[in-house]
C-alpha positions as CSV (number, residue, x, y, z in Angstrom):
1,M,21.8,-72.3,-32.8
2,N,21.4,-75.9,-31.9
3,A,18.1,-76.9,-30.2
4,I,18.9,-78.8,-27.0
5,R,15.9,-81.0,-26.2
6,R,17.4,-83.0,-23.3
7,A,20.4,-82.0,-21.2
8,L,22.3,-83.9,-18.5
9,V,23.6,-81.6,-15.8
10,T,26.0,-83.0,-13.2
11,G,26.0,-81.3,-9.8
12,I,22.5,-79.9,-10.1
13,G,22.3,-79.3,-6.3
14,G,25.0,-76.7,-6.5
15,Q,24.8,-73.0,-7.4
16,D,25.7,-73.4,-11.1
17,G,23.8,-76.6,-11.6
18,A,20.6,-75.2,-10.2
19,L,20.9,-71.9,-12.1
20,L,21.7,-73.8,-15.3
21,A,18.7,-76.1,-14.8
22,A,16.4,-73.1,-14.4
23,H,17.9,-71.5,-17.5
24,L,17.4,-74.6,-19.6
25,L,13.9,-75.4,-18.3
26,A,12.8,-71.8,-19.2
27,R,13.8,-72.6,-22.8
28,G,11.9,-75.8,-23.0
29,T,14.7,-78.2,-22.4
30,E,14.2,-81.4,-20.4
31,V,16.8,-81.6,-17.7
32,I,18.2,-84.7,-15.9
33,G,20.3,-83.5,-13.0
34,T,22.7,-85.6,-11.1
35,H,23.6,-85.6,-7.4
36,R,25.9,-87.6,-5.2
37,P,24.7,-91.1,-4.4
38,G,24.5,-92.4,-0.8
39,R,23.2,-89.2,0.8
40,A,20.0,-87.3,0.9
41,F,19.6,-84.7,-1.8
42,D,19.3,-81.2,-0.6
43,G,17.4,-79.3,-3.2
44,W,16.9,-76.0,-1.5
45,R,18.4,-74.1,-4.4
46,L,15.9,-75.8,-6.8
47,A,13.1,-74.9,-4.4
48,E,14.2,-71.2,-4.2
49,L,14.3,-71.0,-8.0
50,G,10.8,-72.5,-8.1
51,I,11.8,-75.5,-10.3
52,S,11.8,-78.4,-7.9
53,G,8.4,-79.6,-9.0
54,D,8.8,-79.1,-12.7
55,A,7.7,-82.2,-14.6
56,R,10.5,-81.8,-17.1
57,L,13.2,-82.1,-14.3
58,R,14.4,-85.5,-13.2
59,L,17.1,-86.4,-10.7
60,A,19.6,-89.2,-10.9
61,A,22.3,-90.3,-8.5
62,L,25.8,-90.4,-10.0
63,D,29.4,-90.6,-8.8
64,P,31.3,-89.1,-11.8
65,A,34.5,-90.8,-10.5
66,D,32.7,-94.2,-11.4
67,A,33.4,-94.8,-15.1
68,A,30.9,-97.6,-15.4
69,A,28.1,-95.5,-13.8
70,C,28.9,-92.6,-16.1
71,A,28.6,-94.8,-19.1
72,A,25.4,-96.4,-18.0
73,L,23.7,-93.0,-17.3
74,V,24.8,-91.4,-20.6
75,A,23.6,-94.6,-22.5
76,E,20.3,-94.4,-20.7
77,V,19.7,-90.6,-21.1
78,R,21.2,-90.1,-24.6
79,P,21.4,-86.3,-23.9
80,D,21.7,-83.6,-26.6
81,A,24.1,-81.8,-24.2
82,L,26.0,-82.7,-21.1
83,F,27.1,-79.9,-18.7
84,H,29.7,-81.1,-16.3
85,L,29.5,-78.9,-13.2
86,A,30.0,-81.4,-10.4
87,G,33.2,-81.9,-8.5
88,Q,35.3,-80.7,-5.7
89,S,34.9,-77.0,-5.8
90,R,37.0,-75.5,-2.9
91,V,40.6,-74.6,-3.3
92,A,41.3,-74.9,0.4
93,D,39.9,-78.4,0.5
94,S,42.2,-79.5,-2.3
95,F,45.3,-78.9,-0.1
96,R,43.9,-81.4,2.5
97,D,43.0,-84.0,-0.1
98,P,44.8,-83.5,-3.4
99,L,44.2,-87.1,-4.7
100,G,40.5,-86.8,-4.0
101,S,40.4,-83.5,-5.9
102,L,42.2,-85.1,-8.9
103,D,39.7,-87.9,-8.9
104,A,36.6,-85.7,-8.4
105,N,37.6,-83.1,-11.0
106,G,40.1,-84.6,-13.4
107,V,39.3,-88.3,-13.6
108,A,35.6,-87.7,-13.5
109,T,35.8,-85.4,-16.5
110,V,37.6,-88.1,-18.5
111,N,35.0,-90.6,-17.4
112,L,32.2,-88.4,-18.7
113,L,34.0,-87.5,-21.9
114,E,34.5,-91.2,-22.7
115,A,30.9,-92.0,-21.8
116,V,29.7,-89.4,-24.3
117,H,32.2,-90.6,-26.9
118,A,30.9,-94.2,-26.5
119,H,27.2,-93.7,-26.1
120,A,26.2,-90.2,-27.3
121,P,28.9,-89.0,-29.7
122,G,26.6,-86.3,-31.1
123,A,26.1,-84.6,-27.7
124,R,27.5,-81.2,-26.9
125,F,29.8,-81.4,-23.8
126,V,30.6,-78.3,-21.7
127,L,33.0,-78.4,-18.8
128,A,33.0,-75.9,-15.9
129,A,36.7,-75.3,-15.7
130,S,38.4,-72.6,-13.5
131,A,40.7,-69.6,-13.7
132,E,42.8,-71.4,-11.1
133,I,44.4,-73.3,-14.1
134,F,46.4,-70.1,-14.7
135,G,48.1,-70.3,-11.4
136,A,50.0,-67.0,-10.7
137,P,50.0,-65.5,-14.2
138,E,52.7,-62.9,-15.0
139,R,50.3,-60.7,-16.9
140,A,46.7,-59.5,-16.5
141,P,44.1,-59.8,-17.6
142,Q,44.1,-63.5,-18.5
143,D,42.5,-64.8,-21.7
144,E,42.3,-68.1,-23.6
145,P,46.0,-68.0,-24.8
146,T,47.4,-67.2,-21.3
147,P,49.9,-70.0,-20.4
148,L,48.5,-72.6,-18.0
149,A,50.5,-73.1,-14.8
150,A,48.3,-74.4,-12.0
151,R,49.7,-73.8,-8.5
152,S,47.2,-75.6,-6.2
153,P,45.9,-79.2,-6.2
154,Y,42.5,-77.8,-7.2
155,G,44.0,-75.9,-10.1
156,L,45.8,-79.0,-11.2
157,S,42.7,-81.0,-11.1
158,K,40.8,-78.5,-13.2
159,L,43.8,-78.3,-15.6
160,L,43.6,-82.0,-16.1
161,A,39.8,-81.7,-16.9
162,H,40.4,-78.7,-19.2
163,A,43.1,-80.5,-21.1
164,A,41.0,-83.6,-21.4
165,V,38.3,-81.6,-23.1
166,G,40.8,-80.5,-25.7
167,V,42.1,-84.0,-26.2
168,W,38.7,-85.6,-26.7
169,R,37.7,-82.7,-29.1
170,A,40.9,-83.2,-31.2
171,S,41.2,-86.9,-31.0
172,Y,37.6,-88.1,-31.2
173,G,35.8,-85.2,-32.8
174,L,33.5,-84.5,-29.8
175,H,31.7,-81.2,-29.6
176,A,33.5,-80.5,-26.3
177,S,34.0,-77.0,-24.9
178,S,35.6,-75.7,-21.7
179,A,34.3,-72.6,-19.8
180,I,37.2,-71.1,-17.9
181,L,35.2,-69.6,-15.1
182,F,36.4,-66.7,-13.0
183,N,34.7,-66.2,-9.6
184,H,31.0,-66.1,-10.1
185,E,28.7,-65.5,-7.2
186,S,25.0,-65.3,-6.4
187,E,22.4,-65.6,-3.7
188,L,22.7,-69.4,-4.1
189,R,26.5,-69.6,-3.4
190,D,27.6,-72.2,-0.8
191,E,28.5,-70.8,2.6
192,A,31.9,-72.3,2.4
193,F,32.9,-69.7,-0.3
194,V,34.2,-66.5,1.0
195,T,31.7,-64.2,-0.7
196,R,28.6,-66.0,0.8
197,K,30.5,-66.5,4.1
198,I,30.8,-62.7,4.2
199,T,27.2,-61.9,3.1
200,R,25.6,-64.3,5.5
201,A,27.8,-63.0,8.4
202,V,26.8,-59.4,7.4
203,A,23.1,-60.4,7.6
204,R,23.5,-62.1,10.9
205,I,25.5,-59.2,12.4
206,A,22.9,-56.7,11.1
207,C,20.2,-58.9,12.8
208,G,22.1,-59.1,16.1
209,L,22.8,-62.8,15.8
210,E,26.6,-62.6,15.4
211,S,29.2,-60.1,16.5
212,S,32.1,-60.4,14.1
213,L,33.6,-62.3,11.1
214,A,36.9,-64.0,10.7
215,L,38.6,-63.9,7.2
216,G,41.9,-64.9,5.7
217,N,43.8,-63.0,3.0
218,L,42.1,-59.7,2.5
219,D,44.5,-58.7,-0.3
220,A,43.7,-61.5,-2.7
221,R,42.1,-59.9,-5.8
222,R,39.5,-61.7,-7.8
223,D,37.2,-61.1,-10.7
224,F,33.7,-61.4,-9.2
225,G,30.8,-61.9,-11.6
226,Y,27.2,-62.8,-11.3
227,A,26.6,-66.6,-11.7
228,P,23.4,-66.4,-13.9
229,D,25.4,-64.6,-16.5
230,F,27.9,-67.4,-16.5
231,V,25.5,-70.3,-16.9
232,A,23.7,-68.5,-19.7
233,A,27.1,-68.4,-21.5
234,M,27.7,-72.1,-20.9
235,A,24.3,-72.8,-22.5
236,A,25.3,-70.7,-25.5
237,M,28.6,-72.6,-25.8
238,A,26.6,-75.9,-26.1
239,A,24.3,-74.2,-28.7
240,R,27.2,-73.1,-31.0
241,E,27.9,-75.2,-34.0
242,T,31.7,-75.1,-33.3
243,P,33.1,-76.2,-29.9
244,D,35.7,-74.0,-28.3
245,D,37.1,-72.7,-25.0
246,Y,36.0,-69.4,-23.4
247,V,37.1,-67.3,-20.5
248,L,34.1,-66.0,-18.6
249,A,34.8,-63.0,-16.5
250,T,33.9,-59.4,-15.9
251,G,37.3,-57.9,-16.5
252,H,37.3,-56.0,-13.1
253,A,39.2,-57.3,-10.1
254,A,38.4,-56.5,-6.4
255,S,40.0,-57.5,-3.2
256,I,38.3,-59.5,-0.5
257,R,38.5,-56.4,1.6
258,E,36.6,-54.4,-1.1
259,F,33.9,-57.1,-1.3
260,A,33.5,-57.1,2.5
261,T,33.3,-53.4,2.5
262,A,30.6,-53.4,-0.2
263,A,28.7,-56.2,1.6
264,F,28.6,-54.3,5.0
265,A,27.6,-51.1,3.1
266,A,24.6,-53.0,1.6
267,A,23.4,-53.5,5.2
268,G,23.9,-49.9,6.1
269,I,27.2,-50.5,8.0
270,V,30.3,-48.4,7.0
271,L,33.7,-50.1,7.7
272,D,37.0,-48.4,8.6
273,W,40.1,-50.5,8.2
274,F,43.1,-50.3,10.6
275,G,46.4,-52.2,11.0
276,E,48.3,-54.4,8.6
277,G,48.7,-58.1,7.9
278,A,47.4,-60.5,10.5
279,D,46.6,-57.5,12.8
280,E,44.3,-55.7,10.3
281,V,40.7,-55.2,11.5
282,G,37.5,-53.8,10.1
283,I,35.8,-51.5,12.6
284,E,32.3,-50.1,12.3
285,H,32.5,-46.4,11.5
286,G,31.8,-44.2,14.4
287,S,32.2,-46.9,17.0
288,D,34.8,-49.2,18.4
289,R,33.0,-52.4,17.4
290,V,35.4,-54.8,15.6
291,L,33.4,-56.6,12.8
292,I,36.2,-58.3,10.9
293,R,39.4,-59.9,12.2
294,I,42.1,-62.0,10.4
295,D,42.4,-65.7,11.3
296,P,45.8,-67.0,10.2
297,A,44.4,-70.5,10.0
298,L,42.3,-69.3,7.0
299,L,45.3,-68.4,4.9
300,R,46.1,-70.7,2.0
301,P,49.6,-72.2,1.4
302,F,49.4,-70.4,-2.0
303,D,47.0,-67.7,-3.1
304,A,47.4,-66.0,-6.5
305,P,47.6,-62.2,-5.9
306,L,45.5,-61.3,-9.0
307,L,43.1,-63.2,-11.2
308,V,41.1,-61.1,-13.6
309,G,39.8,-62.2,-17.0
310,D,39.5,-60.9,-20.5
311,A,36.2,-62.2,-21.9
312,A,36.3,-60.4,-25.2
313,K,36.0,-63.7,-27.1
314,A,32.9,-64.7,-25.1
315,R,31.4,-61.3,-25.6
316,R,32.0,-61.5,-29.3
317,E,30.9,-65.1,-30.0
318,L,28.4,-65.9,-27.2
319,G,26.9,-62.5,-26.4
320,F,28.2,-62.7,-22.9
321,A,27.6,-59.6,-20.9
322,P,28.2,-59.2,-17.2
323,S,25.0,-57.6,-15.6
324,L,26.1,-56.6,-12.1
325,D,29.0,-54.6,-10.7
326,L,30.6,-55.4,-7.4
327,A,28.3,-53.2,-5.3
328,A,25.2,-54.5,-6.9
329,L,26.3,-58.1,-6.6
330,A,27.1,-57.7,-2.9
331,R,23.8,-55.9,-2.3
332,R,21.8,-58.7,-4.0
333,M,23.5,-61.4,-1.9
334,V,23.2,-59.5,1.4
335,E,19.5,-58.7,0.8
336,A,18.8,-62.4,0.1
337,D,20.6,-63.4,3.3
338,L,18.8,-60.8,5.3
339,A,15.5,-62.1,4.0
340,R,16.5,-65.7,5.0
341,E,17.5,-64.6,8.5
342,R,14.3,-62.7,8.9
343,G,12.2,-65.6,7.6
344,T,11.0,-63.6,4.6
345,P,12.6,-65.1,1.5
């Protein structure tokens, strides 16, 4: 296992960046984390994890779409490992700004790979890619040899980034790896993601602060894992002597409807489902209170019906082991949101 003394983590303010920083700091690694320039840094996740005041953690402003800025920072830091987690992370947003997504995810990855190639060629590079690069696969589960056929601008942007990792690995000999991440959630998930949107709404409904929740496609099935397991696997990828690409997933798919049901159950609320399509509703058992409605405006132009991963390679080579099932994941997230709403984090 390679000792990583200093790591550069892009997107440290996000769920994965904060969790990875905590993971690395706990193992004695100095961490330089980047955030977007030109705006105040919101480090609430670092504070909740108890690492915001760690002397081994330093913050740096970086726009990964700026090639010169990437080169300058890598030349200054000379990291042993670079974990690229920053970018445009919402599929829905990519339909509104496809070029922005390509810049933020694809071009930015090329900029950082080239910066490492020029200024820190011995560094280990790990990309946070996405299962969206598979598009609408014909078979399930998906693994590393599954054909890549992105169907959304977001998936295309991540496909460009994933392909760039392979090119710089093959052409320039970089220790560059790509983590093909299926959905991974935690208490630190952004509220724009459907899982955290659900768990926060459940907490607020349970506290009497909201009355109902609007959702889009309830039938979309995803492989929901626990984010700390995924960042630990990315750290293990950097530590391996040989770079490679890995699917990170639990191997179990659940629908948005199932996640919502589990989340409400975690707050002691049982849901009954009635209707079909845009008329479907989730009603509190034993009452006529409608807690979930469908909002057609939240439906995506394209939504893969089933994404579920086969992480056998990661289990075998990285020791990757999912630690929470769907019910436990939903319960952990709901309990955290209940504590926040009650002012007792």
